[in-house]
C-alpha positions in Angstrom: -5.4 -14.9 9.2 -2.0 -13.5 8.6 -2.8 -10.5 6.4 -4.8 -7.3 7.1 -5.6 -5.1 4.1 -7.0 -1.6 4.0 -8.7 -2.0 0.6 -11.7 -3.4 -1.2 -11.5 -7.2 -1.8 -14.0 -6.8 -4.6 -12.2 -4.1 -6.7 -8.8 -3.2 -8.0 -5.6 -4.1 -6.3 -7.5 -5.3 -3.2 -9.3 -7.8 -5.3 -6.1 -9.0 -6.9 -4.6 -9.4 -3.4 -7.7 -11.3 -2.2 -7.2 -13.8 -5.1 -3.8 -14.6 -3.7 -4.7 -14.3 0.0 -8.4 -15.2 0.3 -8.0 -15.6 4.0 -6.9 -12.0 4.5 -9.0 -9.6 6.4 -10.2 -6.5 4.5 -11.4 -3.1 5.6 -13.1 -0.8 3.1 -16.4 1.1 2.8 -17.8 -1.8 0.8 -17.3 -4.1 3.8 -18.8 -1.5 6.2 -15.5 0.0 7.4 -15.2 3.6 6.6 -11.5 4.4 7.2 -12.3 8.1 7.6 -14.2 7.3 10.8 -11.9 7.4 13.9 -13.7 4.5 15.5 -13.1 2.3 12.5 -9.4 3.3 12.4 -9.2 2.3 16.1 -10.7 -1.1 15.2 -8.3 -1.4 12.3 -5.4 -0.6 14.6 -6.5 -3.3 17.1 -6.8 -5.8 14.3 -3.3 -5.0 13.2 -2.0 -6.5 16.4 -3.4 -9.9 15.2 -1.5 -9.8 11.8 2.1 -10.0 10.7 1.4 -8.6 7.2 -0.5 -5.3 6.7 -1.2 -3.7 3.3 -2.5 -0.2 3.0 -3.8 0.0 -0.6 -6.9 2.0 -0.2 -7.0 5.0 -2.6 -7.9 7.3 0.2 -7.8 11.1 -0.2 -7.1 14.0 2.2 -3.8 12.4 3.3 -5.9 9.7 5.0 -3.6 6.9 3.8 -0.6 8.6 5.5 -2.7 9.2 8.6 -3.8 5.6 8.7 -0.2 4.5 8.4 0.7 6.7 11.3 -2.1 5.3 13.5 -1.3 1.7 12.7 2.4 2.3 13.2 2.0 4.1 16.6 -0.4 1.4 17.8 2.0 -1.4 16.9 4.9 0.4 18.6 2.9 1.0 21.7 2.0 -2.7 21.9 5.5 -4.0 20.9 4.1 -5.6 17.7 6.4 -5.7 14.7 4.5 -6.5 11.6 5.6 -5.9 8.0 3.5 -3.0 6.7 3.4 -2.4 2.9 2.1 1.0 1.8 0.9 1.3 -1.8 1.6 4.6 -3.5 1.7 5.7 -7.1 4.6 6.6 -9.4 2.9 10.0 -9.7 4.8 10.8 -6.4 7.9 11.4 -8.5 6.7 14.4 -10.6 4.5 17.4 -10.7 2.5 18.4 -13.7 2.2 22.0 -12.4 -1.6 21.4 -12.0 -3.2 21.9 -8.7 -3.6 18.1 -8.2 -3.5 17.0 -4.6 -3.2 13.2 -5.4 0.5 13.3 -6.2 1.2 15.5 -3.1 -0.7 12.9 -1.0 1.4 10.1 -2.5 4.6 12.1 -2.0 3.7 12.5 1.7 3.0 8.7 2.0 6.3 7.9 0.3 8.3 10.3 2.5 6.6 9.1 5.7 7.0 5.5 4.8 10.7 6.1 4.2 11.1 7.7 7.6 9.4 4.8 9.3 11.3 2.2 7.2 14.6 3.6 8.5 13.3 3.4 12.0 12.5 -0.3 11.5 15.9 -1.0 10.1 17.7 0.6 13.1 15.4 0.0 16.0 12.8 -2.6 17.2 10.0 -1.2 15.1 7.6 -2.5 12.4 9.1 -3.2 9.0 7.8 -0.7 6.4 7.9 -1.0 2.6 6.6 1.6 0.2 5.7 0.3 -3.3 4.5 2.5 -6.1 3.0 1.4 -9.4 2.4 3.2 -12.6 -0.9 3.0 -14.4 -2.5 -0.4 -13.7 -4.8 -2.4 -15.9 -7.9 -1.5 -13.8 -7.4 2.1 -15.1 -6.7 1.2 -18.7 -10.0 2.7 -19.9 -9.0 6.1 -18.4 -5.6 6.0 -20.2 -6.2 4.2 -23.5 -2.9 5.6 -24.9 -0.8 3.9 -22.2 0.5 0.4 -21.6 -0.6 -0.6 -18.2 0.8 -2.9 -15.5 -1.3 -6.0 -15.0 -3.0 -5.6 -11.7 -2.6 -9.3 -10.8 1.2 -8.8 -11.3 1.1 -5.8 -8.9 -0.5 -8.1 -6.2 2.2 -10.7 -6.9 4.9 -8.0 -6.3 3.4 -7.2 -3.0 3.4 -10.9 -2.1 7.0 -11.1 -3.2 7.9 -8.3 -0.8 6.5 -10.3 2.1 8.5 -13.4 1.0 11.8 -11.6 1.2 13.9 -12.9 4.1 13.0 -11.3 7.4 16.7 -10.1 7.8 16.4 -7.5 5.1 13.9 -4.8 4.2 13.0 -3.5 0.8 12.4 0.1 1.9 11.0 1.3 -1.4 10.3 0.0 -4.9 8.8 1.8 -7.9 7.4 -0.2 -10.8 6.3 1.3 -14.2 5.2 -0.5 -17.3 7.5 0.2 -20.2 5.8 2.3 -22.9 8.0 1.4 -25.8 6.9 -1.6 -27.9 10.5 -2.7 -28.1 10.3 -4.3 -24.7 7.2 -6.4 -25.5 8.7 -8.7 -28.1 
């Protein structure tokens, strides 16, 4: 196995990733791995040493996705392991609605921390980090019937593409939104 995923292989983006990489190892509550449990995080960190590609796409709350990135990163550095870690955020990290909504603050924190670690990887012998954020994806179309959504299978292919970029460069950050104007769909 070359890919480790913090995500559900039976739902959402994790499922789309599984369809492309069905030999990947997945950690989620549905597979008996609660990533809020420190013991499970420790196991995930140990497993990260066996993989060159790591995707953190769980929709965790309470800043747990950022904390998981920190744990994996530190464990890899301590063990001189240099995988490519892709963190999946949301384009909501770019704005604030003025509502007391913690989700966009969590994604902003993930984006900022990913950027910090990405620069460390560019300049020192550290893991490679890429932050990718998506606008509304097709698995949430029912929640947002007025929006055009990004096909979730395409989102998984963009993550795959990031891993296929030559090792000598890093895509530090990429943000992908579906165009809302019908003009672009002709």
